[in-house]
N, C-alpha and C positions, 0 to 999 in steps of 0.2 A: 625833556626827552620822554618822560613817562606819558604825558598827555599827548604827545605827538603820536604815540602808539595807540592810545585809547583816550579820547577827549572826555569820556564820561567818568573816568576815574576821579575819585575824591582823595585829595592829599591832605592829611592832618598833621599839625605840629604836635610833637610829643611833649607833654608837660606833666611831670610827676607831681602828685598832690602833696607828698610828704617826704620823699627821698631825694637827696641831692646827688646826682651823678655828674662828677666834675669834668668828664671828658667831652661833654657837649659844648660846642662853641658858644651857644646861647647862655650857658651857665657860668661863663668865665668871670662875670662880675659879681658873683655871690660873695657875701661877706659872712665870716664865721659868727659874728654876733647874732645872725639870724637863725642859727641852729638851736635845737632844743637841748637845754641843759637839764641835768638831773636835779630834781627838786631838793633832795637831801644832800647833794654834793654838787653845788652849782659850778664848780671848777671843771666838772667832767660833762661830756655830751653823750646823749643817746646816739647809738649808731646801728644802722641796718647791716646785718651780717658782720658786725664789728668793723665795718669799712666805710660806710656812707652816712653822712650826717642826716638827721631828720630836720625838716623845716619847722619853724615856729610861726604859725599863722596869727598868733596873738601880737606879734611885732608888726606895727603898722608900716614901718619902712620896708620890711620884707614883703608885706602884702602888696604894696605898690609896685615893688620890683617884679613879683610873680605875675601880676596882672599885666603890667606894661610889656613884659617880655613876650607874652602871648599876643597882645595887640600889635606890637611892632612886627611880628611875624605875619600877621594877617594883612599887613600892608602889601605883602607880596601877592600879586594877582593869581599866582599858581597854588597858593595855600588856601584850601577850602574850609578849614576849621581847626579846632583844637581837640586833641585826645588827652584827657586827664586820667592818668594812671594812678593806681594805688589808693583809691578812695576808701577801701576797706581798712586802711591803716590810720584813718583820721579820727576814730573815736578815742575818748579818753583812755589812757593806759596807766597802769599802776606806776607811780613815780613821776608822771609827767606834770602833775598838778591839774587844776580844773580849766575847763573852757576850750580844749583843743578842737573837739568836733564842731562846736558852735563857731569858733573862729574860722575854721576851714569853710564852713557853709557860708559865712558872711563874705569871705574872699571870693568863693566860687559864684555866689549870687551877684556880686559886683561885676565880675568878669562877664556874666550872662547879660547884665544890664548894659554893659559897654560894648558888647560884641557887635561888630558891623552887620548890617542887614544881609541876609543870605549866607552868613557863615555858620558852620555847625559847631556844636559843643557836645562831644561824646565822652563818656567816662567809663572806666572799669569799675562799675558800681554794684550791679546786681550780684548777689552772692547767697546761695542757699546756706542756711544756718546763721546768717547775720541777723542780729536783733538788737540794734543800738538805740539809745534813747531818742536821738534825733533822726537817724537814718531810717528807722522803722524796720519791720520784718523784711528780711532780704535786701535791705537798703533801698527799698522802693521809693522812699521819700526823696532820695537824691534826684529822681527824675523830674522834680519840680523845676530844676534849673538846667537839666540836660535834655538834649534832643534824642538821646538814646544811650544804650549801654552795651559794652563788650562783656562777654561772659567767658571765664576760663576756669579750669579745675573744678568742674561741676559734676564729674562722672564717677565718684568714688563708691557710692552705695545706691541701691535702688531708691531709697527714700530721698536722697539728695538730688537724684535725677528728676524725680517727680516734682519736688519742690522747685527745681529750676524751670521745669515745664510750666508750672503755675505762674512763676514770676514773669517768664517771657510772654505768656498769654495775656497777663494783666498789662504789661508794658505796651504790647501791640494794640490792645484795646484802647489805650490812651493816645495812640498815634505816634508812639515812640519807635525809634530804630532799635533793632536787636541784632547783635553781631555775635553769633555763637562760634567759639573756637573749639574744634574737635581735634583729637590727636589719634593717629593710627594705633591700634592695639592688636597684637598678634592673636589674642583670643577670638577676635572677630573675623579671622581670615576665612574666606569662602573661595574654593573649597578649603577645608580645615588644613592648617599647616602641621604636618606630621613628620617633617624631616628631622634628622638628628641635630643638624645645625640650625640655630635659631634664625628666624626670618631677619632679625636685626643684623646678625653677623653676615648673612648672605648679601644684604644691601650695602655692606661696607666694602665689598669687593671692588677694587679699582677697575676691574674688567667689565663691569656691568654698564650697559648703555642707559641713557636716560629713559628710553622707551621701556626697557626692562624694569627700571626702578618704578616708573609710574604704574606699570602693570601689577607689581607686587603690592604697592601701597593701596591701589584701588581694591585689592582683594579684601581689605579691612574696612571699607567705607560704609557698608550697608547698615551696620548698627547705629553709628552716629547720624547717618543720613535719615534713618527711620525716626529717630528722636526729633530731628529737625522738622521732618515732614508732618509730625504730629501737631506742631505749633505754627507752621509757616503761614505767613500772611504778607501783604505788601509791607515793605520796609524790614523784612527779616532776611538775614544773610548768614551763610555758613562758610566758615574757614576751616579747611581740613588739611593740616600739615603738622610737621614735628616742631618747627620753630619759626623764627622770623627772618632767617638768613636765606635768601633766594639765590645766592651765588652758585652757579652750576658746579663749581669746584668743591663745594661743601657736601661731600658725599656721605659723611658720617650719619648712620641710621637713616639714610634716605632723606636727609634734611633739605636737599636741593629740590625735592619733589614738592613743588609749591603752587603750580598753576592748576586750579580746580577745573578750568575749562577743558583740560585734557582727560578728565574722568568720564567714561561712557555712562556710568551709573547716574550722573547728573543730567543726562540728556533725555531722561524718560519724560514722556508726555503726561502731564497731570490733568490739565483742564481745570474747571472750577472746583473749589472745595465744596462738598455737599453738607458741610457742618463742621463743628469743632471735634477734637478728639474725644473719644468715649472710653470709659473703663469697662473692660470685659471681665466682669466679676466671675462668670462661670469658668473662665479659663485660668484664673489665678489672681493673686493680690496685686501683681505689678504688670498686668497685661492691658495694653491699650491699642486702640485702632482708630483709623480715620479714613474716610472715603473721599476720593476725588472723582471727577468725571471719568477719567481713564485709568485710575489706579486705586487700589485699596492697600493701605499700610496696616500691618499687624506686627506688634513687637512685644515680646516678653522681656521686660527690662531686667529682671533678675537672671534669667537663663541666657539672655542675649540672643535669643532666637528671633529671626526677622523673616517676615513674608511680605514681598512686594508683588502683589497680584495685579497684572495688567488686565484691563477690561477691553471689550471690543471697541475698536476705534483708536486705541492707545498706541 
């Protein structure tokens, strides 16, 4: 049904690298023996959020199950690839014992080698602040077996944002796909939100129409959009929403506002990029700009001030 609406949409099978979510039908055949046991207390298991078992990629039976589960899904002509989540959880952790990150990389590499031609392998891999023995700075080494990376939770400090920009630029230079997930932030509202009631509370009103919700969420898009435009190249994609639930009835915090095609700010004419982003040292430590044929982007990452200056012909 999705491809009947838009045939160019790519549908990926969700495959977590380390965490077992039992409610998925594809996970029903998981065996408890494949979960990670505590090294000093092997009768007990490590759990994510004290609820979900962690996978043990050192177990060859588990490794075969994990890979085959993905390959079986790719037999479906409507499934275009695999999305591997949670790659940041794969390095060795205290108490796990040795070899976890290496075992995961071996598993993922085998999946890559067995992937049918034309199918995609995308991961939640790139992460500012990551510096693992095998994954490398920002987990960039995981791109050796991936076609690209999804990036989330990248926006907490100016330094982390700059590092994320550098990671995305490096990935795009290598021909990889970049999928940047941005979340609406009331601080970025244009014009500034100065009502007594928070913007979040306003959007929870059951009386608001979807058009009104989209208009409110769009007021906060300029800052993440400017960050994205600093690095945008072919194969770079921006996702701007609160969560992953697109149900129109899911009105909490405007979470049903999901379709980026409805944002007017994304309809600006760019034209060709006239070069990569540059650091504007005279304006401040975290000020960057980039010029396109029909638009100049200027952003102070620390103050969150944005200028999108249209040029003649734009």
